[in-house]
PQR file with spaces between the fields and no chain letter, atoms N, CA, C, O and H, PARSE charges and radii, in Angstrom:
ATOM       1  N    MET     1       9.539   13.587   11.087 -0.4000 1.5000
ATOM       2  CA   MET     1       9.851   14.161    9.802 -0.0000 2.0000
ATOM       3  C    MET     1       8.699   13.971    8.812  0.5500 1.7000
ATOM       4  O    MET     1       8.401   14.859    8.013 -0.5500 1.4000
ATOM       5  N    ILE     2       8.057   12.802    8.876 -0.4000 1.5000
ATOM       6  CA   ILE     2       7.026   12.492    7.888 -0.0000 2.0000
ATOM       7  C    ILE     2       5.729   13.283    8.133  0.5500 1.7000
ATOM       8  O    ILE     2       4.997   13.585    7.191 -0.5500 1.4000
ATOM       9  H    ILE     2       8.299   12.080    9.525  0.4000 1.0000
ATOM      10  N    ARG     3       5.454   13.612    9.388 -0.4000 1.5000
ATOM      11  CA   ARG     3       4.219   14.351    9.694 -0.0000 2.0000
ATOM      12  C    ARG     3       4.208   15.747    9.055  0.5500 1.7000
ATOM      13  O    ARG     3       3.194   16.132    8.474 -0.5500 1.4000
ATOM      14  H    ARG     3       6.048   13.367   10.153  0.4000 1.0000
ATOM      15  N    PRO     4       5.297   16.511    9.143 -0.5600 1.5000
ATOM      16  CA   PRO     4       5.290   17.810    8.456  0.2800 2.0000
ATOM      17  C    PRO     4       5.166   17.673    6.934  0.5500 1.7000
ATOM      18  O    PRO     4       4.511   18.485    6.281 -0.5500 1.4000
ATOM      19  N    ILE     5       5.796   16.646    6.385 -0.4000 1.5000
ATOM      20  CA   ILE     5       5.692   16.419    4.941 -0.0000 2.0000
ATOM      21  C    ILE     5       4.240   16.117    4.575  0.5500 1.7000
ATOM      22  O    ILE     5       3.725   16.627    3.581 -0.5500 1.4000
ATOM      23  H    ILE     5       6.328   15.986    6.916  0.4000 1.0000
ATOM      24  N    ALA     6       3.589   15.291    5.379 -0.4000 1.5000
ATOM      25  CA   ALA     6       2.183   14.958    5.124 -0.0000 2.0000
ATOM      26  C    ALA     6       1.321   16.211    5.215  0.5500 1.7000
ATOM      27  O    ALA     6       0.406   16.388    4.411 -0.5500 1.4000
ATOM      28  H    ALA     6       4.008   14.876    6.187  0.4000 1.0000
ATOM      29  N    ALA     7       1.594   17.071    6.169 -0.4000 1.5000
ATOM      30  CA   ALA     7       0.822   18.313    6.311 -0.0000 2.0000
ATOM      31  C    ALA     7       1.000   19.202    5.080  0.5500 1.7000
ATOM      32  O    ALA     7       0.046   19.815    4.601 -0.5500 1.4000
ATOM      33  H    ALA     7       2.337   16.927    6.822  0.4000 1.0000
ATOM      34  N    VAL     8       2.227   19.262    4.579 -0.4000 1.5000
ATOM      35  CA   VAL     8       2.497   20.082    3.388 -0.0000 2.0000
ATOM      36  C    VAL     8       1.778   19.509    2.169  0.5500 1.7000
ATOM      37  O    VAL     8       1.132   20.251    1.429 -0.5500 1.4000
ATOM      38  H    VAL     8       3.002   18.764    4.968  0.4000 1.0000
ATOM      39  N    THR     9       1.883   18.193    1.952 -0.4000 1.5000
ATOM      40  CA   THR     9       1.215   17.604    0.775 -0.0000 2.0000
ATOM      41  C    THR     9      -0.298   17.750    0.882  0.5500 1.7000
ATOM      42  O    THR     9      -0.982   17.946   -0.123 -0.5500 1.4000
ATOM      43  H    THR     9       2.408   17.590    2.553  0.4000 1.0000
ATOM      44  N    GLU    10      -0.816   17.655    2.098 -0.4000 1.5000
ATOM      45  CA   GLU    10      -2.251   17.829    2.304 -0.0000 2.0000
ATOM      46  C    GLU    10      -2.676   19.258    1.940  0.5500 1.7000
ATOM      47  O    GLU    10      -3.711   19.462    1.305 -0.5500 1.4000
ATOM      48  H    GLU    10      -0.261   17.496    2.915  0.4000 1.0000
ATOM      49  N    THR    11      -1.877   20.230    2.342 -0.4000 1.5000
ATOM      50  CA   THR    11      -2.177   21.631    2.027 -0.0000 2.0000
ATOM      51  C    THR    11      -2.115   21.870    0.523  0.5500 1.7000
ATOM      52  O    THR    11      -2.991   22.526   -0.040 -0.5500 1.4000
ATOM      53  H    THR    11      -1.036   20.064    2.857  0.4000 1.0000
ATOM      54  N    ILE    12      -1.094   21.347   -0.118 -0.4000 1.5000
ATOM      55  CA   ILE    12      -0.973   21.497   -1.576 -0.0000 2.0000
ATOM      56  C    ILE    12      -2.161   20.842   -2.266  0.5500 1.7000
ATOM      57  O    ILE    12      -2.700   21.387   -3.229 -0.5500 1.4000
ATOM      58  H    ILE    12      -0.382   20.815    0.340  0.4000 1.0000
ATOM      59  N    GLY    13      -2.564   19.691   -1.782 -0.4000 1.5000
ATOM      60  CA   GLY    13      -3.729   19.017   -2.349 -0.0000 2.0000
ATOM      61  C    GLY    13      -4.990   19.852   -2.227  0.5500 1.7000
ATOM      62  O    GLY    13      -5.805   19.896   -3.149 -0.5500 1.4000
ATOM      63  H    GLY    13      -2.125   19.249   -1.000  0.4000 1.0000
ATOM      64  N    ARG    14      -5.152   20.517   -1.087 -0.4000 1.5000
ATOM      65  CA   ARG    14      -6.318   21.390   -0.922 -0.0000 2.0000
ATOM      66  C    ARG    14      -6.259   22.552   -1.900  0.5500 1.7000
ATOM      67  O    ARG    14      -7.276   22.914   -2.491 -0.5500 1.4000
ATOM      68  H    ARG    14      -4.490   20.481   -0.338  0.4000 1.0000
ATOM      69  N    TRP    15      -5.078   23.143   -2.081 -0.4000 1.5000
ATOM      70  CA   TRP    15      -4.936   24.257   -3.020 -0.0000 2.0000
ATOM      71  C    TRP    15      -5.276   23.831   -4.443  0.5500 1.7000
ATOM      72  O    TRP    15      -5.889   24.582   -5.201 -0.5500 1.4000
ATOM      73  H    TRP    15      -4.251   22.848   -1.601  0.4000 1.0000
ATOM      74  N    GLN    16      -4.865   22.608   -4.791 -0.4000 1.5000
ATOM      75  CA   GLN    16      -5.094   22.105   -6.144 -0.0000 2.0000
ATOM      76  C    GLN    16      -6.421   21.369   -6.276  0.5500 1.7000
ATOM      77  O    GLN    16      -6.782   20.913   -7.361 -0.5500 1.4000
ATOM      78  H    GLN    16      -4.367   21.998   -4.175  0.4000 1.0000
ATOM      79  N    ASN    17      -7.142   21.258   -5.173 -0.4000 1.5000
ATOM      80  CA   ASN    17      -8.417   20.541   -5.138 -0.0000 2.0000
ATOM      81  C    ASN    17      -8.253   19.101   -5.622  0.5500 1.7000
ATOM      82  O    ASN    17      -9.062   18.590   -6.397 -0.5500 1.4000
ATOM      83  H    ASN    17      -6.849   21.628   -4.291  0.4000 1.0000
ATOM      84  N    LYS    18      -7.174   18.456   -5.139 -0.4000 1.5000
ATOM      85  CA   LYS    18      -6.868   17.075   -5.508 -0.0000 2.0000
ATOM      86  C    LYS    18      -6.598   16.257   -4.250  0.5500 1.7000
ATOM      87  O    LYS    18      -6.102   16.772   -3.247 -0.5500 1.4000
ATOM      88  H    LYS    18      -6.517   18.871   -4.509  0.4000 1.0000
ATOM      89  N    ALA    19      -6.932   14.987   -4.326 -0.4000 1.5000
ATOM      90  CA   ALA    19      -6.598   14.068   -3.234 -0.0000 2.0000
ATOM      91  C    ALA    19      -5.113   13.741   -3.321  0.5500 1.7000
ATOM      92  O    ALA    19      -4.561   13.599   -4.412 -0.5500 1.4000
ATOM      93  H    ALA    19      -7.335   14.570   -5.140  0.4000 1.0000
ATOM      94  N    VAL    20      -4.485   13.624   -2.184 -0.4000 1.5000
ATOM      95  CA   VAL    20      -3.062   13.288   -2.149 -0.0000 2.0000
ATOM      96  C    VAL    20      -2.891   11.940   -1.451  0.5500 1.7000
ATOM      97  O    VAL    20      -3.644   11.619   -0.532 -0.5500 1.4000
ATOM      98  H    VAL    20      -4.934   13.739   -1.298  0.4000 1.0000
ATOM      99  N    PRO    21      -1.907   11.148   -1.881 -0.5600 1.5000
ATOM     100  CA   PRO    21      -1.730    9.827   -1.283  0.2800 2.0000
ATOM     101  C    PRO    21      -1.167    9.863    0.133  0.5500 1.7000
ATOM     102  O    PRO    21      -1.355    8.912    0.892 -0.5500 1.4000
ATOM     103  N    LEU    22      -0.485   10.936    0.497 -0.4000 1.5000
ATOM     104  CA   LEU    22       0.097   11.036    1.828 -0.0000 2.0000
ATOM     105  C    LEU    22      -0.492   12.243    2.541  0.5500 1.7000
ATOM     106  O    LEU    22      -0.228   13.387    2.171 -0.5500 1.4000
ATOM     107  H    LEU    22      -0.333   11.707   -0.121  0.4000 1.0000
ATOM     108  N    ASN    23      -1.290   11.975    3.565 -0.4000 1.5000
ATOM     109  CA   ASN    23      -1.860   13.043    4.377 -0.0000 2.0000
ATOM     110  C    ASN    23      -1.788   12.629    5.842  0.5500 1.7000
ATOM     111  O    ASN    23      -1.328   11.533    6.161 -0.5500 1.4000
ATOM     112  H    ASN    23      -1.504   11.045    3.865  0.4000 1.0000
ATOM     113  N    ARG    24      -2.241   13.499    6.725 -0.4000 1.5000
ATOM     114  CA   ARG    24      -2.115   13.208    8.152 -0.0000 2.0000
ATOM     115  C    ARG    24      -2.953   11.999    8.568  0.5500 1.7000
ATOM     116  O    ARG    24      -2.553   11.264    9.471 -0.5500 1.4000
ATOM     117  H    ARG    24      -2.615   14.389    6.466  0.4000 1.0000
ATOM     118  N    ASN    25      -4.095   11.778    7.938 -0.4000 1.5000
ATOM     119  CA   ASN    25      -4.900   10.590    8.255 -0.0000 2.0000
ATOM     120  C    ASN    25      -4.173    9.310    7.845  0.5500 1.7000
ATOM     121  O    ASN    25      -4.224    8.310    8.560 -0.5500 1.4000
ATOM     122  H    ASN    25      -4.420   12.375    7.205  0.4000 1.0000
ATOM     123  N    LYS    26      -3.506    9.339    6.709 -0.4000 1.5000
ATOM     124  CA   LYS    26      -2.766    8.169    6.238 -0.0000 2.0000
ATOM     125  C    LYS    26      -1.608    7.848    7.176  0.5500 1.7000
ATOM     126  O    LYS    26      -1.306    6.677    7.407 -0.5500 1.4000
ATOM     127  H    LYS    26      -3.464   10.152    6.127  0.4000 1.0000
ATOM     128  N    ILE    27      -0.963    8.869    7.713 -0.4000 1.5000
ATOM     129  CA   ILE    27       0.132    8.650    8.666 -0.0000 2.0000
ATOM     130  C    ILE    27      -0.396    7.892    9.885  0.5500 1.7000
ATOM     131  O    ILE    27       0.240    6.946   10.349 -0.5500 1.4000
ATOM     132  H    ILE    27      -1.208    9.820    7.525  0.4000 1.0000
ATOM     133  N    ALA    28      -1.548    8.301   10.399 -0.4000 1.5000
ATOM     134  CA   ALA    28      -2.134    7.613   11.550 -0.0000 2.0000
ATOM     135  C    ALA    28      -2.456    6.163   11.204  0.5500 1.7000
ATOM     136  O    ALA    28      -2.240    5.264   12.016 -0.5500 1.4000
ATOM     137  H    ALA    28      -2.064    9.069   10.021  0.4000 1.0000
ATOM     138  N    GLU    29      -2.963    5.944   10.016 -0.4000 1.5000
ATOM     139  CA   GLU    29      -3.284    4.582    9.578 -0.0000 2.0000
ATOM     140  C    GLU    29      -2.024    3.724    9.465  0.5500 1.7000
ATOM     141  O    GLU    29      -2.007    2.577    9.912 -0.5500 1.4000
ATOM     142  H    GLU    29      -3.138    6.674    9.357  0.4000 1.0000
ATOM     143  N    LEU    30      -0.981    4.276    8.872 -0.4000 1.5000
ATOM     144  CA   LEU    30       0.264    3.527    8.697 -0.0000 2.0000
ATOM     145  C    LEU    30       0.979    3.262   10.018  0.5500 1.7000
ATOM     146  O    LEU    30       1.716    2.284   10.148 -0.5500 1.4000
ATOM     147  H    LEU    30      -0.994    5.208    8.509  0.4000 1.0000
ATOM     148  N    ALA    31       0.759    4.129   10.987 -0.4000 1.5000
ATOM     149  CA   ALA    31       1.423    3.983   12.279 -0.0000 2.0000
ATOM     150  C    ALA    31       0.683    3.023   13.216  0.5500 1.7000
ATOM     151  O    ALA    31       1.171    2.725   14.306 -0.5500 1.4000
ATOM     152  H    ALA    31       0.160    4.923   10.882  0.4000 1.0000
ATOM     153  N    ALA    32      -0.478    2.544   12.805 -0.4000 1.5000
ATOM     154  CA   ALA    32      -1.257    1.642   13.658 -0.0000 2.0000
ATOM     155  C    ALA    32      -0.474    0.368   13.942  0.5500 1.7000
ATOM     156  O    ALA    32       0.265   -0.128   13.092 -0.5500 1.4000
ATOM     157  H    ALA    32      -0.876    2.786   11.919  0.4000 1.0000
ATOM     158  N    GLU    33      -0.647   -0.142   15.136 -0.4000 1.5000
ATOM     159  CA   GLU    33       0.035   -1.375   15.518 -0.0000 2.0000
ATOM     160  C    GLU    33      -0.719   -2.589   14.984  0.5500 1.7000
ATOM     161  O    GLU    33      -1.881   -2.502   14.590 -0.5500 1.4000
ATOM     162  H    GLU    33      -1.247    0.262   15.826  0.4000 1.0000
ATOM     163  N    ASN    34      -0.027   -3.710   14.985 -0.4000 1.5000
ATOM     164  CA   ASN    34      -0.631   -5.006   14.652 -0.0000 2.0000
ATOM     165  C    ASN    34      -1.141   -5.109   13.219  0.5500 1.7000
ATOM     166  O    ASN    34      -2.270   -5.542   12.985 -0.5500 1.4000
ATOM     167  H    ASN    34       0.917   -3.780   15.305  0.4000 1.0000
ATOM     168  N    TRP    35      -0.313   -4.713   12.272 -0.4000 1.5000
ATOM     169  CA   TRP    35      -0.657   -4.871   10.872 -0.0000 2.0000
ATOM     170  C    TRP    35      -0.275   -6.260   10.365  0.5500 1.7000
ATOM     171  O    TRP    35      -0.294   -6.503    9.159 -0.5500 1.4000
ATOM     172  H    TRP    35       0.604   -4.361   12.462  0.4000 1.0000
ATOM     173  N    HIS    36       0.063   -7.152   11.255 -0.4000 1.5000
ATOM     174  CA   HIS    36       0.467   -8.501   10.880 -0.0000 2.0000
ATOM     175  C    HIS    36      -0.754   -9.398   10.753  0.5500 1.7000
ATOM     176  O    HIS    36      -1.635   -9.394   11.613 -0.5500 1.4000
ATOM     177  H    HIS    36       0.078   -6.954   12.235  0.4000 1.0000
ATOM     178  N    CYS    37      -0.796  -10.153    9.693 -0.4000 1.5000
ATOM     179  CA   CYS    37      -1.895  -11.084    9.475 -0.0000 2.0000
ATOM     180  C    CYS    37      -1.316  -12.375    8.902  0.5500 1.7000
ATOM     181  O    CYS    37      -0.583  -12.351    7.913 -0.5500 1.4000
ATOM     182  H    CYS    37      -0.080  -10.157    8.994  0.4000 1.0000
ATOM     183  N    ASP    38      -1.644  -13.483    9.521 -0.4000 1.5000
ATOM     184  CA   ASP    38      -1.179  -14.782    9.045 -0.0000 2.0000
ATOM     185  C    ASP    38      -2.350  -15.509    8.399  0.5500 1.7000
ATOM     186  O    ASP    38      -3.280  -15.931    9.086 -0.5500 1.4000
ATOM     187  H    ASP    38      -2.239  -13.502   10.324  0.4000 1.0000
ATOM     188  N    ALA    39      -2.304  -15.655    7.086 -0.4000 1.5000
ATOM     189  CA   ALA    39      -3.375  -16.324    6.362 -0.0000 2.0000
ATOM     190  C    ALA    39      -3.203  -17.836    6.349  0.5500 1.7000
ATOM     191  O    ALA    39      -4.054  -18.554    5.824 -0.5500 1.4000
ATOM     192  H    ALA    39      -1.548  -15.312    6.527  0.4000 1.0000
ATOM     193  N    GLY    40      -2.099  -18.325    6.927 -0.4000 1.5000
ATOM     194  CA   GLY    40      -1.801  -19.754    6.917 -0.0000 2.0000
ATOM     195  C    GLY    40      -2.942  -20.642    7.378  0.5500 1.7000
ATOM     196  O    GLY    40      -3.299  -21.578    6.662 -0.5500 1.4000
ATOM     197  H    GLY    40      -1.408  -17.741    7.353  0.4000 1.0000
ATOM     198  N    PRO    41      -3.536  -20.390    8.550 -0.5600 1.5000
ATOM     199  CA   PRO    41      -4.633  -21.242    9.011  0.2800 2.0000
ATOM     200  C    PRO    41      -5.832  -21.241    8.054  0.5500 1.7000
ATOM     201  O    PRO    41      -6.439  -22.287    7.823 -0.5500 1.4000
ATOM     202  N    LEU    42      -6.171  -20.083    7.503 -0.4000 1.5000
ATOM     203  CA   LEU    42      -7.287  -20.016    6.550 -0.0000 2.0000
ATOM     204  C    LEU    42      -6.965  -20.814    5.293  0.5500 1.7000
ATOM     205  O    LEU    42      -7.796  -21.589    4.819 -0.5500 1.4000
ATOM     206  H    LEU    42      -5.678  -19.233    7.691  0.4000 1.0000
ATOM     207  N    LEU    43      -5.762  -20.628    4.749 -0.4000 1.5000
ATOM     208  CA   LEU    43      -5.376  -21.341    3.530 -0.0000 2.0000
ATOM     209  C    LEU    43      -5.400  -22.852    3.752  0.5500 1.7000
ATOM     210  O    LEU    43      -5.781  -23.614    2.864 -0.5500 1.4000
ATOM     211  H    LEU    43      -5.087  -19.999    5.134  0.4000 1.0000
ATOM     212  N    GLU    44      -4.993  -23.269    4.932 -0.4000 1.5000
ATOM     213  CA   GLU    44      -5.017  -24.693    5.259 -0.0000 2.0000
ATOM     214  C    GLU    44      -6.458  -25.211    5.375  0.5500 1.7000
ATOM     215  O    GLU    44      -6.775  -26.304    4.907 -0.5500 1.4000
ATOM     216  H    GLU    44      -4.683  -22.650    5.654  0.4000 1.0000
ATOM     217  N    THR    45      -7.310  -24.417    6.000 -0.4000 1.5000
ATOM     218  CA   THR    45      -8.708  -24.814    6.181 -0.0000 2.0000
ATOM     219  C    THR    45      -9.434  -24.957    4.840  0.5500 1.7000
ATOM     220  O    THR    45     -10.165  -25.924    4.625 -0.5500 1.4000
ATOM     221  H    THR    45      -7.052  -23.529    6.381  0.4000 1.0000
ATOM     222  N    VAL    46      -9.231  -24.000    3.954 -0.4000 1.5000
ATOM     223  CA   VAL    46      -9.931  -24.034    2.661 -0.0000 2.0000
ATOM     224  C    VAL    46      -9.130  -24.787    1.600  0.5500 1.7000
ATOM     225  O    VAL    46      -9.555  -24.888    0.449 -0.5500 1.4000
ATOM     226  H    VAL    46      -8.637  -23.214    4.129  0.4000 1.0000
ATOM     227  N    GLN    47      -7.983  -25.309    1.990 -0.4000 1.5000
ATOM     228  CA   GLN    47      -7.112  -26.076    1.098 -0.0000 2.0000
ATOM     229  C    GLN    47      -6.804  -25.311   -0.187  0.5500 1.7000
ATOM     230  O    GLN    47      -7.032  -25.795   -1.296 -0.5500 1.4000
ATOM     231  H    GLN    47      -7.639  -25.227    2.926  0.4000 1.0000
ATOM     232  N    TYR    48      -6.283  -24.110   -0.002 -0.4000 1.5000
ATOM     233  CA   TYR    48      -5.936  -23.245   -1.125 -0.0000 2.0000
ATOM     234  C    TYR    48      -4.453  -22.917   -1.073  0.5500 1.7000
ATOM     235  O    TYR    48      -3.922  -22.595   -0.010 -0.5500 1.4000
ATOM     236  H    TYR    48      -6.098  -23.716    0.898  0.4000 1.0000
ATOM     237  N    GLN    49      -3.793  -22.996   -2.198 -0.4000 1.5000
ATOM     238  CA   GLN    49      -2.385  -22.634   -2.303 -0.0000 2.0000
ATOM     239  C    GLN    49      -2.250  -21.546   -3.357  0.5500 1.7000
ATOM     240  O    GLN    49      -2.482  -21.816   -4.536 -0.5500 1.4000
ATOM     241  H    GLN    49      -4.224  -23.258   -3.061  0.4000 1.0000
ATOM     242  N    PRO    50      -1.884  -20.320   -2.978 -0.5600 1.5000
ATOM     243  CA   PRO    50      -1.732  -19.243   -3.961  0.2800 2.0000
ATOM     244  C    PRO    50      -0.661  -19.569   -4.996  0.5500 1.7000
ATOM     245  O    PRO    50       0.302  -20.278   -4.703 -0.5500 1.4000
ATOM     246  N    LYS    51      -0.835  -19.049   -6.203 -0.4000 1.5000
ATOM     247  CA   LYS    51       0.146  -19.259   -7.265 -0.0000 2.0000
ATOM     248  C    LYS    51       1.415  -18.439   -7.024  0.5500 1.7000
ATOM     249  O    LYS    51       2.498  -18.832   -7.457 -0.5500 1.4000
ATOM     250  H    LYS    51      -1.617  -18.474   -6.441  0.4000 1.0000
ATOM     251  N    PHE    52       1.286  -17.300   -6.336 -0.4000 1.5000
ATOM     252  CA   PHE    52       2.399  -16.398   -6.093 -0.0000 2.0000
ATOM     253  C    PHE    52       2.560  -16.171   -4.600  0.5500 1.7000
ATOM     254  O    PHE    52       1.571  -16.031   -3.881 -0.5500 1.4000
ATOM     255  H    PHE    52       0.406  -16.981   -5.984  0.4000 1.0000
ATOM     256  N    ASP    53       3.809  -16.133   -4.127 -0.4000 1.5000
ATOM     257  CA   ASP    53       4.035  -15.626   -2.782 -0.0000 2.0000
ATOM     258  C    ASP    53       4.123  -14.101   -2.908  0.5500 1.7000
ATOM     259  O    ASP    53       4.083  -13.567   -4.016 -0.5500 1.4000
ATOM     260  H    ASP    53       4.612  -16.247   -4.711  0.4000 1.0000
ATOM     261  N    LEU    54       4.239  -13.420   -1.808 -0.4000 1.5000
ATOM     262  CA   LEU    54       4.230  -11.963   -1.830 -0.0000 2.0000
ATOM     263  C    LEU    54       5.335  -11.402   -2.706  0.5500 1.7000
ATOM     264  O    LEU    54       5.092  -10.493   -3.499 -0.5500 1.4000
ATOM     265  H    LEU    54       4.271  -13.853   -0.908  0.4000 1.0000
ATOM     266  N    TYR    55       6.552  -11.931   -2.576 -0.4000 1.5000
ATOM     267  CA   TYR    55       7.676  -11.409   -3.358 -0.0000 2.0000
ATOM     268  C    TYR    55       7.430  -11.584   -4.859  0.5500 1.7000
ATOM     269  O    TYR    55       7.582  -10.635   -5.628 -0.5500 1.4000
ATOM     270  H    TYR    55       6.749  -12.670   -1.932  0.4000 1.0000
ATOM     271  N    LYS    56       7.052  -12.789   -5.270 -0.4000 1.5000
ATOM     272  CA   LYS    56       6.813  -13.040   -6.698 -0.0000 2.0000
ATOM     273  C    LYS    56       5.659  -12.186   -7.214  0.5500 1.7000
ATOM     274  O    LYS    56       5.705  -11.694   -8.341 -0.5500 1.4000
ATOM     275  H    LYS    56       6.929  -13.560   -4.645  0.4000 1.0000
ATOM     276  N    GLY    57       4.637  -12.011   -6.399 -0.4000 1.5000
ATOM     277  CA   GLY    57       3.501  -11.178   -6.797 -0.0000 2.0000
ATOM     278  C    GLY    57       3.903   -9.733   -7.004  0.5500 1.7000
ATOM     279  O    GLY    57       3.448   -9.086   -7.947 -0.5500 1.4000
ATOM     280  H    GLY    57       4.600  -12.411   -5.484  0.4000 1.0000
ATOM     281  N    MET    58       4.758   -9.224   -6.122 -0.4000 1.5000
ATOM     282  CA   MET    58       5.222   -7.847   -6.269 -0.0000 2.0000
ATOM     283  C    MET    58       6.083   -7.694   -7.515  0.5500 1.7000
ATOM     284  O    MET    58       5.938   -6.719   -8.252 -0.5500 1.4000
ATOM     285  H    MET    58       5.127   -9.751   -5.356  0.4000 1.0000
ATOM     286  N    VAL    59       6.973   -8.646   -7.757 -0.4000 1.5000
ATOM     287  CA   VAL    59       7.817   -8.601   -8.958 -0.0000 2.0000
ATOM     288  C    VAL    59       6.949   -8.639  -10.209  0.5500 1.7000
ATOM     289  O    VAL    59       7.174   -7.873  -11.145 -0.5500 1.4000
ATOM     290  H    VAL    59       7.090   -9.438   -7.158  0.4000 1.0000
ATOM     291  N    ASN    60       5.966   -9.522  -10.227 -0.4000 1.5000
ATOM     292  CA   ASN    60       5.063   -9.651  -11.365 -0.0000 2.0000
ATOM     293  C    ASN    60       4.294   -8.346  -11.594  0.5500 1.7000
ATOM     294  O    ASN    60       4.126   -7.911  -12.733 -0.5500 1.4000
ATOM     295  H    ASN    60       5.784  -10.144   -9.467  0.4000 1.0000
ATOM     296  N    THR    61       3.831   -7.732  -10.511 -0.4000 1.5000
ATOM     297  CA   THR    61       3.075   -6.480  -10.622 -0.0000 2.0000
ATOM     298  C    THR    61       3.941   -5.357  -11.170  0.5500 1.7000
ATOM     299  O    THR    61       3.501   -4.612  -12.045 -0.5500 1.4000
ATOM     300  H    THR    61       3.967   -8.086   -9.586  0.4000 1.0000
ATOM     301  N    VAL    62       5.161   -5.223  -10.672 -0.4000 1.5000
ATOM     302  CA   VAL    62       6.067   -4.176  -11.161 -0.0000 2.0000
ATOM     303  C    VAL    62       6.363   -4.390  -12.641  0.5500 1.7000
ATOM     304  O    VAL    62       6.387   -3.427  -13.408 -0.5500 1.4000
ATOM     305  H    VAL    62       5.519   -5.828   -9.961  0.4000 1.0000
ATOM     306  N    GLN    63       6.587   -5.626  -13.052 -0.4000 1.5000
ATOM     307  CA   GLN    63       6.843   -5.913  -14.468 -0.0000 2.0000
ATOM     308  C    GLN    63       5.634   -5.527  -15.321  0.5500 1.7000
ATOM     309  O    GLN    63       5.791   -4.963  -16.404 -0.5500 1.4000
ATOM     310  H    GLN    63       6.568   -6.408  -12.430  0.4000 1.0000
ATOM     311  N    TRP    64       4.443   -5.827  -14.840 -0.4000 1.5000
ATOM     312  CA   TRP    64       3.227   -5.487  -15.585 -0.0000 2.0000
ATOM     313  C    TRP    64       3.104   -3.976  -15.739  0.5500 1.7000
ATOM     314  O    TRP    64       2.817   -3.478  -16.828 -0.5500 1.4000
ATOM     315  H    TRP    64       4.316   -6.285  -13.960  0.4000 1.0000
ATOM     316  N    TYR    65       3.326   -3.237  -14.629 -0.4000 1.5000
ATOM     317  CA   TYR    65       3.245   -1.776  -14.699 -0.0000 2.0000
ATOM     318  C    TYR    65       4.291   -1.213  -15.654  0.5500 1.7000
ATOM     319  O    TYR    65       4.003   -0.276  -16.399 -0.5500 1.4000
ATOM     320  H    TYR    65       3.559   -3.641  -13.744  0.4000 1.0000
ATOM     321  N    ARG    66       5.484   -1.764  -15.644 -0.4000 1.5000
ATOM     322  CA   ARG    66       6.531   -1.302  -16.574 -0.0000 2.0000
ATOM     323  C    ARG    66       6.132   -1.593  -18.020  0.5500 1.7000
ATOM     324  O    ARG    66       6.306   -0.748  -18.898 -0.5500 1.4000
ATOM     325  H    ARG    66       5.718   -2.525  -15.039  0.4000 1.0000
ATOM     326  N    HIS    67       5.600   -2.786  -18.262 -0.4000 1.5000
ATOM     327  CA   HIS    67       5.173   -3.167  -19.613 -0.0000 2.0000
ATOM     328  C    HIS    67       4.092   -2.219  -20.126  0.5500 1.7000
ATOM     329  O    HIS    67       4.070   -1.877  -21.309 -0.5500 1.4000
ATOM     330  H    HIS    67       5.459   -3.472  -17.549  0.4000 1.0000
ATOM     331  N    LYS    68       3.202   -1.798  -19.237 -0.4000 1.5000
ATOM     332  CA   LYS    68       2.121   -0.891  -19.628 -0.0000 2.0000
ATOM     333  C    LYS    68       2.571    0.568  -19.690  0.5500 1.7000
ATOM     334  O    LYS    68       1.801    1.441  -20.090 -0.5500 1.4000
ATOM     335  H    LYS    68       3.220   -2.075  -18.276  0.4000 1.0000
ATOM     336  N    GLY    69       3.839    0.837  -19.287 -0.4000 1.5000
ATOM     337  CA   GLY    69       4.352    2.200  -19.324 -0.0000 2.0000
ATOM     338  C    GLY    69       3.899    3.051  -18.153  0.5500 1.7000
ATOM     339  O    GLY    69       3.970    4.278  -18.219 -0.5500 1.4000
ATOM     340  H    GLY    69       4.465    0.128  -18.961  0.4000 1.0000
ATOM     341  N    TRP    70       3.445    2.439  -17.109 -0.4000 1.5000
ATOM     342  CA   TRP    70       2.969    3.186  -15.926 -0.0000 2.0000
ATOM     343  C    TRP    70       4.101    3.470  -14.948  0.5500 1.7000
ATOM     344  O    TRP    70       3.947    4.290  -14.042 -0.5500 1.4000
ATOM     345  H    TRP    70       3.387    1.442  -17.055  0.4000 1.0000
ATOM     346  N    LEU    71       5.238    2.797  -15.123 -0.4000 1.5000
ATOM     347  CA   LEU    71       6.409    3.058  -14.272 -0.0000 2.0000
ATOM     348  C    LEU    71       7.584    3.413  -15.149  0.5500 1.7000
ATOM     349  O    LEU    71       8.676    3.671  -14.643 -0.5500 1.4000
ATOM     350  H    LEU    71       5.363    2.131  -15.858  0.4000 1.0000
């Protein structure tokens, strides 16, 4: 279902001479296997503890975008 949608948005983008966030190349990128990355060993090695975990960081980012009127 998503591939035809990507093809349509890509075509519309070409007509409007604009880049679109969803195109057939992006679908291939998103469908790639092994997007998992564990930063735990690196963080332990460099003795770094992030201030935000992923969830808190996402919440903070959404709040910032809302405050700025971007969402």
